[in-house]
C-alpha positions as CSV (number, residue, x, y, z in Angstrom):
1,M,-158.0,-180.2,14.2
2,V,-161.6,-180.1,13.1
3,S,-162.7,-183.1,11.1
4,K,-164.1,-182.7,7.5
5,E,-167.4,-184.1,8.8
6,R,-167.8,-181.5,11.6
7,Q,-167.0,-178.8,9.1
8,Q,-170.2,-179.7,7.3
9,T,-172.3,-178.5,10.3
10,S,-174.0,-175.2,10.5
11,M,-171.4,-173.4,12.6
12,F,-168.9,-173.8,9.7
13,N,-171.2,-172.5,6.9
14,A,-170.3,-169.6,4.6
15,N,-172.5,-167.0,6.2
16,K,-170.4,-164.0,7.3
17,F,-172.6,-163.2,10.2
18,K,-174.1,-166.2,12.1
19,L,-177.2,-166.0,14.2
20,G,-178.5,-168.0,17.2
21,L,-181.2,-167.9,19.8
22,F,-180.0,-167.2,23.3
23,A,-181.6,-168.3,26.6
24,L,-184.8,-169.9,25.3
25,N,-184.3,-172.7,27.8
26,C,-185.2,-170.2,30.6
27,S,-188.5,-168.7,31.6
28,S,-188.7,-165.0,30.5
29,G,-185.6,-165.6,28.3
30,L,-183.3,-162.6,28.7
31,A,-186.1,-160.1,29.5
32,I,-186.8,-159.1,33.1
33,T,-190.3,-157.9,32.4
34,T,-193.9,-158.5,33.5
35,V,-195.5,-158.3,30.1
36,P,-198.0,-161.2,29.6
37,E,-196.3,-162.3,26.4
38,R,-192.9,-162.9,28.1
39,W,-191.4,-166.2,27.1
40,D,-192.9,-169.4,28.5
41,A,-190.0,-171.9,28.3
42,S,-192.1,-175.1,28.1
43,W,-190.5,-178.0,26.3
44,E,-193.2,-177.7,23.6
45,N,-192.3,-174.1,23.1
46,N,-188.6,-174.8,23.0
47,V,-189.0,-177.4,20.3
48,K,-191.3,-175.1,18.3
49,A,-188.8,-172.2,18.5
50,A,-185.9,-174.4,17.6
51,R,-187.7,-175.7,14.5
52,I,-188.6,-172.1,13.4
53,A,-185.0,-171.1,13.9
54,E,-183.8,-174.1,11.8
55,D,-186.3,-173.5,9.0
56,A,-185.1,-169.9,8.9
57,G,-181.5,-171.0,8.5
58,L,-180.2,-169.8,11.9
59,E,-177.0,-171.5,12.9
60,F,-177.3,-172.3,16.6
61,L,-179.1,-172.3,19.9
62,L,-177.3,-171.3,23.1
63,P,-178.8,-171.8,26.6
64,I,-178.1,-170.2,29.9
65,A,-177.1,-172.6,32.8
66,R,-179.5,-171.5,35.5
67,W,-180.2,-173.4,38.7
68,R,-182.2,-170.7,40.6
69,G,-184.2,-167.7,39.4
70,F,-183.8,-164.2,40.6
71,E,-186.2,-163.6,43.4
72,G,-187.5,-160.3,44.8
73,G,-189.7,-159.0,42.1
74,E,-193.1,-159.5,40.6
75,V,-191.9,-162.4,38.5
76,T,-188.9,-164.6,39.3
77,A,-186.9,-164.2,36.1
78,Q,-185.4,-167.4,34.8
79,E,-186.9,-169.4,37.6
80,S,-187.9,-172.3,35.3
81,A,-184.8,-173.5,33.4
82,F,-184.0,-176.8,31.7
83,E,-180.6,-178.3,32.5
84,T,-178.7,-177.6,29.3
85,I,-177.0,-180.8,28.2
86,S,-180.2,-182.8,28.5
87,W,-182.0,-179.9,26.8
88,A,-179.5,-179.9,24.0
89,I,-179.8,-183.7,23.5
90,G,-183.6,-183.3,23.2
91,L,-183.4,-180.5,20.7
92,L,-180.7,-182.2,18.7
93,A,-183.0,-185.2,18.4
94,S,-185.9,-182.9,17.4
95,T,-184.0,-181.1,14.6
96,N,-181.8,-181.9,11.6
97,K,-179.4,-179.0,10.8
98,I,-179.1,-176.4,13.6
99,S,-176.3,-176.6,16.1
100,V,-177.1,-176.7,19.8
101,F,-174.8,-175.8,22.6
102,G,-174.9,-176.9,26.2
103,T,-173.7,-174.6,29.0
104,V,-171.8,-176.2,31.9
105,H,-170.8,-174.6,35.2
106,V,-167.7,-176.7,35.5
107,P,-167.4,-176.6,39.4
108,M,-170.8,-178.3,39.6
109,V,-170.3,-181.2,37.1
110,H,-167.5,-183.7,37.4
111,P,-165.3,-183.9,34.2
112,V,-165.5,-187.7,33.9
113,F,-169.3,-187.6,34.0
114,A,-169.5,-184.6,31.7
115,A,-167.1,-186.1,29.1
116,K,-169.4,-189.1,28.7
117,Q,-172.6,-187.1,28.7
118,I,-171.3,-184.7,26.1
119,V,-170.3,-187.6,23.8
120,L,-173.9,-188.7,23.8
121,A,-175.0,-185.2,22.7
122,D,-172.3,-185.3,20.0
123,H,-173.6,-188.6,18.6
124,V,-177.3,-187.7,18.8
125,G,-176.6,-184.4,16.9
126,S,-174.3,-186.0,14.3
127,G,-171.6,-183.5,15.3
128,R,-173.9,-180.5,15.8
129,F,-173.3,-180.2,19.6
130,G,-171.1,-177.6,21.1
131,L,-170.0,-177.0,24.7
132,N,-170.1,-173.6,26.4
133,V,-167.7,-173.7,29.4
134,V,-168.6,-171.5,32.3
135,S,-166.5,-170.9,35.5
136,G,-169.5,-169.4,37.4
137,W,-170.3,-166.3,39.4
138,N,-173.6,-166.8,41.2
139,K,-172.8,-167.4,44.9
140,T,-176.4,-168.5,45.6
141,E,-176.3,-171.2,43.0
142,F,-172.9,-172.5,44.2
143,G,-174.4,-172.7,47.7
144,M,-177.1,-175.0,46.4
145,F,-174.4,-177.5,45.4
146,G,-172.2,-176.9,48.5
147,V,-169.4,-175.9,46.2
148,E,-166.9,-173.2,46.9
149,L,-167.0,-170.0,44.8
150,R,-163.3,-169.4,44.4
151,E,-161.6,-166.1,43.9
152,H,-162.2,-164.9,40.3
153,D,-158.9,-165.8,38.6
154,R,-158.6,-169.1,40.5
155,R,-161.9,-170.2,38.9
156,Y,-160.2,-170.2,35.5
157,D,-157.3,-172.3,36.9
158,Y,-159.9,-174.9,38.0
159,T,-161.7,-174.7,34.6
160,A,-158.5,-175.2,32.7
161,E,-157.9,-178.5,34.6
162,W,-161.5,-179.5,34.0
163,V,-161.1,-178.9,30.2
164,D,-157.8,-180.7,30.1
165,I,-159.3,-183.8,31.7
166,V,-162.4,-183.8,29.5
167,T,-160.5,-183.4,26.2
168,R,-158.0,-186.1,27.3
169,I,-160.8,-188.5,27.9
170,W,-162.1,-187.9,24.4
171,S,-158.7,-188.6,22.8
172,A,-157.0,-191.2,25.1
173,D,-157.1,-194.9,24.0
174,K,-155.9,-196.2,27.3
175,P,-156.7,-195.4,30.9
176,F,-154.7,-192.6,32.5
177,D,-154.0,-191.1,35.9
178,Y,-154.4,-187.4,36.4
179,E,-152.8,-185.4,39.2
180,G,-153.4,-181.7,39.3
181,E,-154.1,-179.0,41.8
182,F,-157.8,-179.6,41.9
183,F,-158.2,-183.2,40.6
184,C,-156.5,-186.4,41.5
185,L,-157.9,-189.2,39.3
186,E,-157.0,-192.8,38.7
187,G,-157.5,-195.0,35.7
188,V,-159.6,-192.5,33.8
189,T,-161.1,-193.7,30.6
190,G,-164.2,-193.1,28.5
191,F,-165.8,-194.8,25.5
192,P,-167.3,-194.1,23.0
193,K,-165.3,-191.2,21.7
194,P,-166.7,-188.1,20.0
195,L,-168.3,-189.0,16.7
196,F,-165.7,-187.9,14.2
197,G,-162.5,-188.5,16.1
198,D,-162.1,-184.8,17.0
199,R,-163.9,-182.9,19.8
200,P,-167.1,-180.8,19.9
201,L,-166.7,-177.0,19.5
202,L,-165.8,-175.2,22.7
203,L,-167.2,-171.8,23.5
204,S,-166.2,-169.4,26.3
205,A,-167.6,-166.0,27.3
206,G,-165.1,-164.8,29.8
207,S,-164.9,-161.0,29.6
208,S,-162.2,-160.2,32.2
209,P,-158.5,-160.3,31.2
210,T,-158.2,-163.7,32.8
211,G,-161.4,-164.9,31.2
212,S,-160.5,-163.7,27.8
213,E,-157.0,-165.3,28.2
214,F,-158.7,-168.6,29.0
215,A,-161.0,-168.3,26.0
216,A,-158.2,-167.5,23.7
217,R,-156.2,-170.6,24.9
218,Y,-159.0,-173.2,24.9
219,A,-162.1,-172.1,23.0
220,D,-163.1,-172.1,19.3
221,C,-165.7,-169.4,19.8
222,L,-165.2,-166.4,22.0
223,F,-168.4,-164.6,23.2
224,M,-168.1,-161.0,24.3
225,I,-170.3,-158.3,25.7
226,V,-170.6,-155.2,23.5
227,V,-170.5,-152.2,25.8
228,D,-169.0,-149.4,23.6
229,E,-169.4,-149.7,19.8
230,S,-166.6,-147.1,19.3
231,T,-164.0,-149.5,20.8
232,L,-165.4,-152.8,19.5
233,A,-163.1,-153.3,16.6
234,D,-160.0,-152.7,18.9
235,E,-161.4,-155.1,21.5
236,I,-162.0,-157.8,18.9
237,A,-158.5,-157.3,17.4
238,V,-157.0,-157.9,20.9
239,L,-159.0,-161.1,21.3
240,R,-157.9,-162.5,17.9
241,T,-154.3,-161.5,18.7
242,K,-154.4,-163.4,22.0
243,A,-155.8,-166.5,20.1
244,N,-153.0,-166.2,17.5
245,T,-150.4,-166.4,20.3
246,F,-151.7,-169.9,20.9
247,G,-151.6,-170.8,17.2
248,K,-155.4,-170.5,16.8
249,E,-158.0,-168.7,14.8
250,V,-161.3,-168.1,16.6
251,G,-164.8,-167.0,15.9
252,V,-165.8,-163.9,17.9
253,Y,-169.5,-163.5,18.8
254,S,-171.6,-161.2,20.9
255,S,-174.7,-161.7,23.0
256,G,-177.7,-159.4,22.2
257,H,-181.4,-158.9,22.2
258,I,-183.5,-157.7,19.3
259,V,-186.8,-155.8,19.1
260,C,-187.9,-155.6,15.4
261,R,-191.2,-154.2,14.2
262,P,-192.4,-152.9,10.8
263,T,-191.6,-149.3,11.7
264,Q,-188.9,-147.7,13.8
265,N,-191.5,-146.0,16.0
266,E,-193.3,-149.3,16.7
267,A,-190.0,-150.9,17.7
268,E,-189.1,-148.1,20.1
269,E,-192.5,-148.0,21.6
270,Y,-192.5,-151.7,22.3
271,Y,-189.0,-151.5,23.8
272,E,-190.2,-148.7,26.1
273,Y,-193.3,-150.7,27.0
274,Y,-191.6,-154.0,28.0
275,A,-188.2,-152.7,29.3
276,V,-189.3,-149.6,31.1
277,E,-193.0,-149.3,31.8
278,R,-193.5,-153.1,32.5
279,A,-190.0,-153.9,33.7
280,D,-189.8,-156.0,36.9
281,H,-188.2,-153.1,38.7
282,K,-187.6,-154.8,42.0
283,S,-185.8,-157.7,40.3
284,V,-183.8,-155.3,38.2
285,D,-182.7,-153.2,41.2
286,S,-181.8,-156.3,43.1
287,L,-179.7,-157.6,40.2
288,M,-178.0,-154.3,39.8
289,K,-176.9,-154.3,43.5
290,G,-175.4,-157.7,43.0
291,R,-173.8,-157.3,39.6
292,L,-172.6,-153.7,40.0
293,A,-171.6,-153.7,43.7
294,G,-168.9,-151.2,44.4
295,K,-169.1,-149.5,41.0
296,A,-169.9,-145.8,41.1
297,L,-172.4,-144.8,38.3
298,S,-173.8,-141.5,37.3
299,A,-177.6,-141.2,37.1
300,R,-177.5,-141.5,33.3
301,E,-175.3,-144.6,33.5
302,A,-177.5,-146.2,36.2
303,N,-180.6,-145.6,34.1
304,E,-178.9,-147.1,31.0
305,N,-177.7,-150.1,33.0
306,R,-181.2,-150.6,34.4
307,R,-182.8,-150.5,30.9
308,R,-180.3,-152.9,29.4
309,L,-180.7,-155.3,32.3
310,A,-184.5,-155.2,32.0
311,S,-184.6,-155.5,28.2
312,G,-182.0,-158.2,27.7
313,F,-180.0,-159.1,30.8
314,S,-177.4,-156.5,29.9
315,T,-176.7,-157.8,26.4
316,F,-176.4,-155.5,23.4
317,P,-179.8,-154.0,22.3
318,V,-180.8,-153.9,18.6
319,V,-184.1,-152.0,18.3
320,G,-185.6,-150.9,15.1
321,D,-187.3,-151.6,11.8
322,P,-185.9,-154.4,9.5
323,D,-183.6,-152.0,7.7
324,L,-182.1,-150.7,10.9
325,V,-181.7,-154.1,12.4
326,A,-180.0,-155.5,9.4
327,G,-177.8,-152.4,9.1
328,K,-176.7,-152.6,12.7
329,L,-175.7,-156.2,12.4
330,M,-173.7,-155.3,9.3
331,E,-171.9,-152.6,11.4
332,L,-171.1,-155.2,14.0
333,N,-169.7,-157.5,11.4
334,Q,-167.6,-154.7,9.9
335,A,-166.1,-154.2,13.4
336,G,-165.1,-157.9,13.4
337,L,-167.9,-159.9,14.9
338,D,-168.7,-163.2,13.3
339,G,-172.2,-163.5,14.8
340,M,-174.7,-162.9,17.6
341,A,-176.7,-165.0,20.0
342,F,-179.9,-163.0,20.6
343,G,-182.9,-163.0,22.8
344,L,-186.5,-162.1,22.1
345,V,-189.3,-161.3,24.4
346,N,-191.2,-164.2,22.7
347,Y,-189.2,-166.3,20.3
348,I,-192.2,-168.0,18.7
349,D,-194.1,-164.8,18.1
350,E,-191.2,-162.6,16.9
351,L,-188.8,-164.9,15.1
352,P,-191.0,-165.4,12.0
353,F,-191.0,-161.6,11.3
354,I,-187.2,-161.5,11.6
355,A,-186.9,-164.5,9.3
356,A,-189.2,-162.9,6.7
357,E,-187.9,-159.3,6.9
358,V,-184.4,-159.1,8.4
359,L,-182.7,-162.2,7.0
360,P,-183.5,-161.2,3.3
361,R,-182.0,-157.8,4.0
362,M,-178.9,-159.4,5.4
363,E,-178.6,-161.5,2.3
364,R,-178.7,-158.4,0.1
365,L,-176.0,-156.9,2.3
366,G,-173.8,-159.9,1.7
367,L,-173.9,-161.0,5.4
368,R,-175.8,-164.3,4.7
369,Q,-176.7,-166.6,1.9
370,A,-180.3,-167.6,1.1
371,S,-181.4,-170.5,3.3
372,A,-182.1,-173.8,1.6
């Protein structure tokens, strides 16, 4: 049950289509490109981008948990990345209204430690903190921690126990023992509790059948990858139906990347420039081998995958002038999406134009209210 106080935060506002910045805690953001203006994820730039987003009325900031960049190319994409709970606490202390998520690879962080760390974020942000729960996939990063990368579906069994422990710590008044398949804990307790007597928002982005089942059971916000717009409405309906079987209503969001310029031609030219001409091709090819291993792709499919990977780490591309961008976001909302976390090649340089040109169009379309 969400408290009345938490319902006053930005993630519960009346906007039909909510917007957030994605991956600004990582160097290069989502773009695997060599262009000189690619994102410099310094702390100063993160604070500046967060404040621009807040002033524009965006609802949230969502980081990527990254422990090691992707080597092999001209630039090491996402090599420099802030740890996300500490990052969120810093940004919550530097802002007043925008919600900030932390992203946790649960096999790498003990639930007793995480529960206490997250409570601090909740208090610092006056209820604006949310937790993105990730089961993990990157074997190289798991090796850095000496942690086993379990078989795919077993990862979610582990994550379910982890979430059970964390949420019980937040609610239990007395010490408790926990004996499960993965954890055997004695005398577990944790004070203080989350700020309003409820728990922070939980987000999950599992896209497999097991991942979406986990998200439907545990999460408040489900993030999905948009692959085929023609089937999007049906996919969203399935997710909401799954959540309903657990007696829940959930928000359904997507990840994306936006290229918006004054004219359609300018937007498409820039997209071609940074995502094709100046893509970090060696890094893209290396990532494709790892992420698409064993999948047979036609030449057209391979080129499309390569382009989407370079332009925005395989998230959904929205490329165009302000009218097209606003119209595309409306189509996504009509299909059932409640919002999007999006990347930009450079958040500080590009977000002001989106705030000035796209957001007013979304207001006129009924997707958003005017920002105070």
